[in-house]
Structures are given as C-alpha cells and as structure tokens.
N, C-alpha and C positions, 0 to 999 in steps of 0.2 A: 147821100150815100146810097149806091146802087145794091146790086145782088152779090157783090165780091166777095169771096171767102178768103180768110186769111189765116196762116199758121204761124203766129209769133210765139207762142207757147204750146206745149202739149196741153194745157188746160184748157185751152181754145176748142179742143175736140172733146166732143162727147165719147162715152166709152164705145159706142156702135161705129163711130165715126173712126175712132183710133183703130179697132180692130179691121174695119173695112179697108183703110190704107194699108195695113200689114198684110192683110189678105192679098190685096192687090199687087203689092211689092213682091210676095211670093209667087203670083201669077207672070208677073214679069222675069222674074228670076227662072222661071220654069219654061220660058221661050215665049211667052204670049207677045203678041205684036200688035200694036194699035197706032191709028192716027187721029187720035181723039182731041188732040189741040190743033188741028188744021185751020190755019187762019188766024192763030193768035201770035202776039208778038211778046216774046218774054225778055225782059231786062235782067242782066246778071251783073250786080255790083259787088265788087269786093275790095274793101278798104284794106283788107289783111291778106297775108298770104294764105294760099289754099291749093292743094294738088287734087285731093279726092272730090271735095263739096263741089267746087268750082266746075270742075270736068264733068261731074256727074249731072249737075243742072244743065250745063250747056248742051251735053251730048243727049240727055234725056229730052230736053225741049225739042231739039232736032229730030230724034228718033219718034217723037210723038207728033211730028209734022208742023211744030211752031218754028217761027224765025227768031233768032236769038241776037239780042244786041248786048255787047259786053262793056263793061267799064271797070277801069282800073282805079287805084287810089288817087291818082292824080289828074283823072279825065274829067270831074263835075267842078261847076262852078263854086261848089261850096268852099273849094280852096283858095277862091279869089272873094271870099265875103259874103256870097249868097247864102241866105238862111237855109237851113233845112227844110222848114215850112214850104218857102217857095221853091225848092227842088222837087220836093214831093208834089206839089200842085201841077208842075211842068211835066213830070214823068208820068202822073196818073192821066194827063191828057194825051199822051202817045203811047202808053204801054197797056197791055192787058194784065201782065204779071210782073212784078220785081222780086227777084230772089237777091237778098242782100246779107252780105257779112260785114258787120261794123265792129265787133269786139267792144262796142260802147254800150250805152244804156239801152235797154230794150224801149223805152219811152219814145225814142226816136222813131223806130219802126212803126209805133201805134199812130206817130202824128202822120207819117206817109199812108198808113192805112185809112185814114181819116180824110185824106185828101181829095178822093174821087172812087170811081168805079175801076180800081186797079188792086188786084190781090198782092198782097203782101207776103214773102215767105222768110222766116228768121233762118238764114244759113249760120247763124252764129253771132249771139250778142254776149255782152259781157256777164249776164246772168245765166242764160240758157243755151243750150244747143239741140232745139227739139228734132231737127232733121237727123242728128246723130242718133237719138234715141230711136227713131222710127226705123233707122238702119239695123240698130241693135237688136230691136224686136224682130224684125223680118228675118235676120240671120239665125236668131233662136228658134223661129217659128220653122225655119226652112231645116235646120240643123235637128232638131228635136222632133219636130212634127207638132209642136205645143209651145205654148207660153204658159197657160196655167200650170201651177205647181213646181215651177222650176225655181232652183234654190242658187243664188249668186252670191259670190263674194267680189266685192269692188275694194280695191286697193291703191291708194293714193290720194291726190288733191281732190278736195271736194268742190271741183271746178264747175263749169256749164255743163261739161258731158255728164258728170255724175248728177247734178241737179236734173236734168232731163231724165235720165234713167231712172232716178227715184220717182219723179212724178209720171212717168210711164208704167214702170214694172208693178208698181202698187195698184193699178187699176185692174189688174188680172188675179182672179181668185186662187188662194194658195200659194202664191209666190212668196219667196222669202229673200229679202236682199240685206245683206249685212254689209255695212261700209266700214273700212278701216283707214282712217286718215289722219294724217300726222297733226300734232297738236297745234292749234292756231290756224289750220287749214282744212276745217271741216266745211260740210254743205251748210249753206246759210240756214240760220235757224228758222225762217219762215218757209223756206222749201221743204226742209225737214218736217215741220208741223203739217204742211199740207199733205206731203207724203204719208205721214201716219194717219191722218183723217181718211184719206183715200184707202188706206190699209184695212182700218177698221170697217169701213163700209163693204170692202170687196172679200174679206177673209184673208187679207195679205199680210205679211209682216215685214217691218223694216226697223233698223237698229243702226247706231253709229258708234263706234270706238275710236279711240285715238292710241291704240298700241297693237302690236301684232301677237300677243298671247292668247291660248285657248281658242285657236280658231275653229270653225266648224267643220266638221267631217261630212263626208257624202255629197259634196258639192256637184251640181251639174256643170258650172261654169265659174271660172274666175277671170276678173275684167281689170285691166288697168289702163292708164293713160299717160301720157309723158308728163314730166314734174314740171316742165317750163310751158303753161298754158299761151297759146297764141295771143297776142296783144297784151300780155300782162308781164309785170316783174315782181319778184320777191321783195318784202320789205326789208328784210335783214340779209347780210351777207354770208351768214353761216346756215342758210336754209337748207342745204344738201345735206349737212350733218343730221338735220331734223328729218329729212325725208329718207335717210339710208336705210333704217330698218323696215322700210316698206318696199324695198325691192322684191319683185316676184321672181322667184327662183323655184327650182324643181321640188324643193323640199314641201312646198304647198300640195304637191300631188301625192304624198305619202298617206294621207287620210282620206283623199279624193281621186283615186287612180284613173277614174273615168271623165273627170272634168275636162270641158273644153276651155280653150284659153281665147279670150278676146281683147282685142286693143283696137281703139279708135284712130290710130296712126296719125302723125309720123311716131317712129318708136326710135328711141336712143337705146341701143343694145348696150348693156352694162350699166345703165341707170335706173330706169323704173322697172326693167326686165332684162332678164339675161338672153343672150342669143340662144342658148339651149333650149328655153322656153319659147321663144319667138318663132324659131325655126324648127321646133320639134314637132311630133307628131300630134299632140293635143292642140296645136294652134290653128284656129280658124280665122285668124286675123285678117289675112289677105283676101279670103272669102267674104269677109265682113266687108272689106273695102269695096269689093266688086257690088256688093249689095247696096252700095250708096247709090248707084245709078239706078237700080230698080226702085229702091224707095223714093228716089227723087222723081221718078216718073210717076210715080203713085201719089206724091203730093201734088204735082202739077196738074195731074188730071182732076184730083179732087177738088183744088183751088178752081179750076176752069169749068167745073159741074157740067152743065148742059151748053156750054159754049156761048155765053151770054153774047 
C-alpha cells in the first residue's frame, strides 16, 4: 500500500477531516476555483443508475484539472468472469482515483482499496452512501452557517443515505437526529449503535421510531429519500401500504414553520413527498443536488492530498 486516501465509509474520516471536507465543499460552492488534481486520472465506474453523483464526480474531476475515464455497468471484464480482485489490481496500476457506485457490499470497495496506490471513493454501496452525507452536511453548513446544534427529522426507509447521515451528523456537537422509518425498514442496528456511540462522545442525540405520531417541533430541517432505493427491491408486495403513513406533507411544517426540506433525489412526487413540499418555499433539495458537485470536488481533492 502507498499513501492513498480512501473514502469508503464516513467512519474512515476523523472529525477534523470530516469538518475539513465540508468546509472545502462550502468554499467550492462559494465560487472557489482550483486545479489541485492537475495530472491525476480519475476512474468513474457506475454499475447502477446515477444522474447527480456520476455527473458531480466527472465534472468535479475535470474542473479540478484531472482527466476522467468513465465506465458503465457493461464495460468491465467482471461481466465475462474476471474476478473483482483482478479488476482492482489492473485499475490500481492505471488510475490515481476510482469513484465507484456498486449498490453491492462495501467489502468489494475495500478489496479495490487494498489493490495498490489508488484512492477509492464509495459513490454508493448497499450499506452506505457517504458522499451523499457530505453533500447533506455541505448543504446544511451553507444554508444555516453551521451544522452544530441543528435538529433534523429524517422520514422514510433506513437506507444507505440514512445510514451515512446518521454516521455523519452525530459527529457534530449538539445535533439532534430523529429517524422515523417504516416497521421492518429501519436503519441497520449496527449503524444505529455506532451513531449512538458517536452521539454520546460529541453531545449529539439520535433516535429512531417506526411511526409518525408525536413528531418533534421546532425542527431546522426535514429530510426524506425516495421509497425505492437504487439497486434494491422490497421483500413484500404490500410495502407501499407500510410506507404510506411516512409521506412528507405540508402538515409536518405546522410545528416547524421555518424548517428547510432536503431530499437526496431523484424524487417521486406523490410518493415519499408531495409536489407542494418538494416545489415549495421550504425546499432546498435542488440546491442540495448542486452541492453534490462541490462536495465531490472536496472529496477528490482530499483523496489526492499532496498529489502523490
């Protein structure tokens, strides 16, 4: 192994590194320009569909002065029987950084990270979506001027975006994250336990319930995600009935009139959120989407470090 830095989980970052990437994302969002990846070659491999994340990392690499090599789901020889380990060894000999969305086990990304002096960025695995959490934190920091002390309500499936958000937000002192997830679709217990440990250390709070009664008031933000997570399917045919009470509607703003609305997109109006909310004055979801570029640039720059 060389000096490569990897971002495969939010937990790979120290508290200072986490704050530094968010701060750098805000600088890029404020108009900062840099060519700090000049000479680097970035591979962008997406096995699953993507609009925002793939575009953000490709455009971000180019804006930072790197060259980008893109791969779609049918482009690599893993489709013809080559092992993931062999693929990783080959890519590590040619690329400086690899941004990969697999929607499969995170362990595969760890295998590639061990293959050589190539940084690996998790652009979404089955367990976690760390670059989404960095986008979320960048959005919150830019909108509120802080992350510390913010109170968030997350409504919907306890998927990889929810996992990353819980693992990230609980690192910031005074934050409060309440997760309302459908029965049987909560955040993985091990993720929630890790987030709770972090919350104790930082003075944050995190909790999860599987109903929509007695919602907290005076929230700073309400966050949801689409009900059908990329790369997954629901185990039962009646899952929409289970999810229906967790739709985000204007009623959630009665006790939190100043709350911002976040969504990791794509959105399905009329399912996880009403059009009135997504397109309404509280929504910063499309600003949040733009910040994917800025946080992607910050991640790439952090991985490249001193231009190994």
